[in-house]
NUZASE-407681 format. One record per residue (C-alpha): chain; x, y, z; residue in three letters. Coordinates in steps of 0.001 Angstrom, whole numbers, plus 500000, padded with zeros to 6 digits. Example, Ala and Ser with C-alpha at 12.3 -4.5 7.8 and 13.67 -1.06 7.14 Angstrom:
2
r kette=A X=512300 Y=495500 Z=507800 rest=ALA
r kette=A X=513670 Y=498940 Z=507140 rest=SER
end
This chain:
220
r kette=A X=918600 Y=685546 Z=521876 rest=UNK
r kette=A X=916466 Y=682746 Z=523341 rest=UNK
r kette=A X=913270 Y=684560 Z=522326 rest=UNK
r kette=A X=914585 Y=685115 Z=518809 rest=UNK
r kette=A X=915400 Y=681428 Z=518440 rest=UNK
r kette=A X=912079 Y=680220 Z=519780 rest=UNK
r kette=A X=909972 Y=682415 Z=517530 rest=UNK
r kette=A X=911953 Y=682351 Z=514275 rest=UNK
r kette=A X=912886 Y=678675 Z=514351 rest=UNK
r kette=A X=909639 Y=677131 Z=515507 rest=UNK
r kette=A X=908384 Y=676499 Z=512012 rest=UNK
r kette=A X=911522 Y=674740 Z=510874 rest=UNK
r kette=A X=912589 Y=672807 Z=513950 rest=UNK
r kette=A X=909139 Y=671476 Z=514789 rest=UNK
r kette=A X=908881 Y=669758 Z=511481 rest=UNK
r kette=A X=910329 Y=667369 Z=513783 rest=UNK
r kette=A X=907849 Y=665761 Z=515856 rest=UNK
r kette=A X=906023 Y=664779 Z=512762 rest=UNK
r kette=A X=908786 Y=663861 Z=510432 rest=UNK
r kette=A X=911325 Y=662350 Z=512585 rest=UNK
r kette=A X=909887 Y=660008 Z=515054 rest=UNK
r kette=A X=910997 Y=656402 Z=515027 rest=UNK
r kette=A X=908776 Y=653999 Z=513055 rest=UNK
r kette=A X=907124 Y=652796 Z=516256 rest=UNK
r kette=A X=906423 Y=656275 Z=517637 rest=UNK
r kette=A X=903076 Y=657390 Z=516200 rest=UNK
r kette=A X=899454 Y=656364 Z=516598 rest=UNK
r kette=A X=896186 Y=657060 Z=514911 rest=UNK
r kette=A X=893641 Y=659006 Z=516900 rest=UNK
r kette=A X=891155 Y=656607 Z=518466 rest=UNK
r kette=A X=888253 Y=658155 Z=516592 rest=UNK
r kette=A X=890085 Y=658216 Z=513250 rest=UNK
r kette=A X=889045 Y=655383 Z=510960 rest=UNK
r kette=A X=891218 Y=655395 Z=507878 rest=UNK
r kette=A X=889973 Y=653957 Z=504641 rest=UNK
r kette=A X=892228 Y=651597 Z=502754 rest=UNK
r kette=A X=893079 Y=654462 Z=500386 rest=UNK
r kette=A X=893986 Y=656808 Z=503260 rest=UNK
r kette=A X=896190 Y=654135 Z=504827 rest=UNK
r kette=A X=897914 Y=653704 Z=501473 rest=UNK
r kette=A X=898531 Y=657468 Z=501243 rest=UNK
r kette=A X=899992 Y=657542 Z=504754 rest=UNK
r kette=A X=902329 Y=654692 Z=503874 rest=UNK
r kette=A X=903387 Y=656486 Z=500672 rest=UNK
r kette=A X=904248 Y=659585 Z=502697 rest=UNK
r kette=A X=906199 Y=657534 Z=505236 rest=UNK
r kette=A X=908151 Y=655806 Z=502473 rest=UNK
r kette=A X=909103 Y=659170 Z=500950 rest=UNK
r kette=A X=910327 Y=660527 Z=504270 rest=UNK
r kette=A X=912407 Y=657427 Z=504982 rest=UNK
r kette=A X=913921 Y=657302 Z=501510 rest=UNK
r kette=A X=915067 Y=660930 Z=501662 rest=UNK
r kette=A X=918086 Y=661058 Z=503929 rest=UNK
r kette=A X=919096 Y=664532 Z=502754 rest=UNK
r kette=A X=917163 Y=667696 Z=501939 rest=UNK
r kette=A X=918389 Y=670967 Z=500486 rest=UNK
r kette=A X=916031 Y=673869 Z=499879 rest=UNK
r kette=A X=915241 Y=677494 Z=500323 rest=UNK
r kette=A X=912329 Y=678128 Z=502654 rest=UNK
r kette=A X=909719 Y=680784 Z=503226 rest=UNK
r kette=A X=908396 Y=681104 Z=506786 rest=UNK
r kette=A X=905256 Y=683114 Z=507591 rest=UNK
r kette=A X=903431 Y=683399 Z=510911 rest=UNK
r kette=A X=899924 Y=684617 Z=511581 rest=UNK
r kette=A X=901346 Y=687182 Z=514020 rest=UNK
r kette=A X=903080 Y=688957 Z=511125 rest=UNK
r kette=A X=906560 Y=687435 Z=511355 rest=UNK
r kette=A X=908260 Y=686664 Z=508049 rest=UNK
r kette=A X=911605 Y=685088 Z=507184 rest=UNK
r kette=A X=913430 Y=683363 Z=504353 rest=UNK
r kette=A X=916557 Y=681264 Z=504267 rest=UNK
r kette=A X=918243 Y=678007 Z=503330 rest=UNK
r kette=A X=918058 Y=674588 Z=504956 rest=UNK
r kette=A X=920435 Y=671646 Z=504565 rest=UNK
r kette=A X=919498 Y=668466 Z=506400 rest=UNK
r kette=A X=921216 Y=665108 Z=506521 rest=UNK
r kette=A X=919909 Y=662340 Z=508739 rest=UNK
r kette=A X=921066 Y=661227 Z=511140 rest=UNK
r kette=A X=922157 Y=664195 Z=513178 rest=UNK
r kette=A X=923161 Y=666971 Z=510796 rest=UNK
r kette=A X=921524 Y=670291 Z=510032 rest=UNK
r kette=A X=922451 Y=673727 Z=508742 rest=UNK
r kette=A X=919755 Y=676375 Z=508733 rest=UNK
r kette=A X=920627 Y=679910 Z=507637 rest=UNK
r kette=A X=918232 Y=682841 Z=507728 rest=UNK
r kette=A X=918656 Y=685569 Z=505120 rest=UNK
r kette=A X=919946 Y=688990 Z=506152 rest=UNK
r kette=A X=919167 Y=691042 Z=508113 rest=UNK
r kette=A X=918334 Y=688112 Z=510418 rest=UNK
r kette=A X=921719 Y=686988 Z=511794 rest=UNK
r kette=A X=920590 Y=683576 Z=513046 rest=UNK
r kette=A X=922207 Y=680341 Z=511854 rest=UNK
r kette=A X=921763 Y=676851 Z=513318 rest=UNK
r kette=A X=924324 Y=674077 Z=512866 rest=UNK
r kette=A X=924089 Y=670487 Z=514143 rest=UNK
r kette=A X=927159 Y=668278 Z=513737 rest=UNK
r kette=A X=925736 Y=664952 Z=514903 rest=UNK
r kette=A X=926377 Y=665536 Z=518600 rest=UNK
r kette=A X=925894 Y=669231 Z=519343 rest=UNK
r kette=A X=923626 Y=671912 Z=517978 rest=UNK
r kette=A X=924733 Y=675555 Z=517961 rest=UNK
r kette=A X=922467 Y=678583 Z=517697 rest=UNK
r kette=A X=924758 Y=681183 Z=516182 rest=UNK
r kette=A X=924444 Y=684954 Z=515955 rest=UNK
r kette=A X=926494 Y=685647 Z=512837 rest=UNK
r kette=A X=926524 Y=689391 Z=513461 rest=UNK
r kette=A X=928580 Y=689111 Z=516621 rest=UNK
r kette=A X=929937 Y=685579 Z=516003 rest=UNK
r kette=A X=928718 Y=684082 Z=519258 rest=UNK
r kette=A X=926766 Y=680892 Z=519865 rest=UNK
r kette=A X=924745 Y=678933 Z=522382 rest=UNK
r kette=A X=925555 Y=675221 Z=522098 rest=UNK
r kette=A X=923534 Y=672297 Z=523454 rest=UNK
r kette=A X=923675 Y=668544 Z=523189 rest=UNK
r kette=A X=921537 Y=667669 Z=520170 rest=UNK
r kette=A X=919832 Y=664858 Z=522087 rest=UNK
r kette=A X=918380 Y=667395 Z=524531 rest=UNK
r kette=A X=916631 Y=669548 Z=521912 rest=UNK
r kette=A X=913546 Y=669221 Z=519669 rest=UNK
r kette=A X=915847 Y=669270 Z=516635 rest=UNK
r kette=A X=916940 Y=665758 Z=517544 rest=UNK
r kette=A X=913520 Y=664561 Z=516444 rest=UNK
r kette=A X=913859 Y=665764 Z=512886 rest=UNK
r kette=A X=917368 Y=664405 Z=512665 rest=UNK
r kette=A X=916702 Y=660832 Z=513729 rest=UNK
r kette=A X=917472 Y=658139 Z=511211 rest=UNK
r kette=A X=913964 Y=656711 Z=510783 rest=UNK
r kette=A X=910491 Y=658182 Z=510428 rest=UNK
r kette=A X=907080 Y=656653 Z=510986 rest=UNK
r kette=A X=903390 Y=657262 Z=511592 rest=UNK
r kette=A X=902422 Y=653987 Z=513269 rest=UNK
r kette=A X=903453 Y=653909 Z=516926 rest=UNK
r kette=A X=902642 Y=655672 Z=520192 rest=UNK
r kette=A X=904179 Y=659163 Z=520500 rest=UNK
r kette=A X=902510 Y=661011 Z=517619 rest=UNK
r kette=A X=898743 Y=661078 Z=517097 rest=UNK
r kette=A X=897628 Y=661202 Z=513465 rest=UNK
r kette=A X=894259 Y=662973 Z=513313 rest=UNK
r kette=A X=893610 Y=663350 Z=509603 rest=UNK
r kette=A X=894769 Y=662118 Z=506206 rest=UNK
r kette=A X=893345 Y=663962 Z=503201 rest=UNK
r kette=A X=893988 Y=663439 Z=499513 rest=UNK
r kette=A X=892834 Y=666106 Z=497093 rest=UNK
r kette=A X=893948 Y=666413 Z=493455 rest=UNK
r kette=A X=897732 Y=666736 Z=493519 rest=UNK
r kette=A X=898014 Y=667138 Z=497309 rest=UNK
r kette=A X=898261 Y=664870 Z=500385 rest=UNK
r kette=A X=897726 Y=666426 Z=503840 rest=UNK
r kette=A X=898524 Y=664744 Z=507153 rest=UNK
r kette=A X=897520 Y=666334 Z=510459 rest=UNK
r kette=A X=898942 Y=665246 Z=513814 rest=UNK
r kette=A X=900010 Y=666279 Z=517296 rest=UNK
r kette=A X=902300 Y=664906 Z=520007 rest=UNK
r kette=A X=900680 Y=662429 Z=522393 rest=UNK
r kette=A X=902678 Y=663670 Z=525389 rest=UNK
r kette=A X=901640 Y=667310 Z=524877 rest=UNK
r kette=A X=898284 Y=667312 Z=523078 rest=UNK
r kette=A X=897604 Y=670918 Z=524102 rest=UNK
r kette=A X=900902 Y=672208 Z=522739 rest=UNK
r kette=A X=899559 Y=672572 Z=519209 rest=UNK
r kette=A X=899078 Y=670688 Z=515969 rest=UNK
r kette=A X=901100 Y=670075 Z=512817 rest=UNK
r kette=A X=899925 Y=669734 Z=509226 rest=UNK
r kette=A X=902295 Y=668220 Z=506658 rest=UNK
r kette=A X=901588 Y=668931 Z=503007 rest=UNK
r kette=A X=902974 Y=666771 Z=500194 rest=UNK
r kette=A X=902755 Y=666832 Z=496431 rest=UNK
r kette=A X=901160 Y=663676 Z=495016 rest=UNK
r kette=A X=903084 Y=662816 Z=491850 rest=UNK
r kette=A X=905774 Y=662389 Z=492933 rest=UNK
r kette=A X=905234 Y=662302 Z=496691 rest=UNK
r kette=A X=907453 Y=665056 Z=498104 rest=UNK
r kette=A X=907258 Y=667221 Z=501209 rest=UNK
r kette=A X=906386 Y=670771 Z=500156 rest=UNK
r kette=A X=905079 Y=672596 Z=503192 rest=UNK
r kette=A X=904182 Y=672271 Z=506856 rest=UNK
r kette=A X=902131 Y=674399 Z=509205 rest=UNK
r kette=A X=902237 Y=674491 Z=512998 rest=UNK
r kette=A X=899502 Y=675961 Z=515163 rest=UNK
r kette=A X=900843 Y=676493 Z=518674 rest=UNK
r kette=A X=899071 Y=676594 Z=522019 rest=UNK
r kette=A X=898542 Y=680360 Z=521641 rest=UNK
r kette=A X=896805 Y=679860 Z=518296 rest=UNK
r kette=A X=899682 Y=681321 Z=516268 rest=UNK
r kette=A X=900044 Y=679524 Z=512949 rest=UNK
r kette=A X=903496 Y=679276 Z=511377 rest=UNK
r kette=A X=903810 Y=677906 Z=507871 rest=UNK
r kette=A X=907036 Y=676892 Z=506168 rest=UNK
r kette=A X=907155 Y=676345 Z=502424 rest=UNK
r kette=A X=910096 Y=674575 Z=500791 rest=UNK
r kette=A X=911188 Y=676322 Z=497593 rest=UNK
r kette=A X=912873 Y=674177 Z=494953 rest=UNK
r kette=A X=913710 Y=671315 Z=497310 rest=UNK
r kette=A X=916223 Y=668626 Z=496352 rest=UNK
r kette=A X=915956 Y=665286 Z=498138 rest=UNK
r kette=A X=918521 Y=662549 Z=498727 rest=UNK
r kette=A X=921452 Y=664366 Z=497122 rest=UNK
r kette=A X=925084 Y=664477 Z=498358 rest=UNK
r kette=A X=925791 Y=667368 Z=500736 rest=UNK
r kette=A X=929184 Y=668835 Z=501607 rest=UNK
r kette=A X=930214 Y=667642 Z=505120 rest=UNK
r kette=A X=931600 Y=671134 Z=505768 rest=UNK
r kette=A X=928030 Y=672454 Z=505902 rest=UNK
r kette=A X=927599 Y=670744 Z=509250 rest=UNK
r kette=A X=930725 Y=672129 Z=510890 rest=UNK
r kette=A X=931110 Y=675469 Z=512591 rest=UNK
r kette=A X=934108 Y=676796 Z=514497 rest=UNK
r kette=A X=933684 Y=679913 Z=516661 rest=UNK
r kette=A X=936165 Y=682735 Z=516800 rest=UNK
r kette=A X=938408 Y=681708 Z=519736 rest=UNK
r kette=A X=938161 Y=685276 Z=521043 rest=UNK
r kette=A X=934355 Y=685240 Z=521102 rest=UNK
r kette=A X=932153 Y=683517 Z=523697 rest=UNK
r kette=A X=930527 Y=680147 Z=523091 rest=UNK
r kette=A X=927909 Y=679467 Z=525745 rest=UNK
r kette=A X=926975 Y=675893 Z=526636 rest=UNK
r kette=A X=923404 Y=675518 Z=527788 rest=UNK
r kette=A X=922366 Y=673957 Z=531071 rest=UNK
r kette=A X=921218 Y=670793 Z=529249 rest=UNK
r kette=A X=924786 Y=669633 Z=528653 rest=UNK
end
């Protein structure tokens, strides 16, 4: 199940490093000289991400190695996430603010970890920013109707890169693409997203069948 999680969830959970770092956790690449307009666009994007505490959407996930998936995502910062893949993929992910469970709905079993020990914690932090030290912003591009921001993590520059794609008017996150260290590109497109709307607290709760195993990972 670990392999299934790592491959099918990479596009959604890595949205993370880019979107969810604290305001003081990103830097501009040393050789990147932003114009005043590009700086303004980056600040507009940051404002949108910080003003949207909840997201609800369907998503389409496509990888360059041929993998394809669709599903629904519900996100509420801080700490809460529900990600459900469409059948026949049985995977569901639920974060309740403290733990995150990777659930196989077909057999009703789960692997549960402390949220703080997983990459998902990044996307679920309360604040987001592009001006700090942990994320390196390498490009800001504004074409008609579209804003693109490219970045990678400072601690693992060889792990891959992330491109965030926003609509311009209004500024809204629409898509992201991750290219990993193996050169595999995974793109995730949000379909009909709704931002900053009330979400049912029950979405972020999951109770296992008491007769089925719930495995706690070694990161507890």
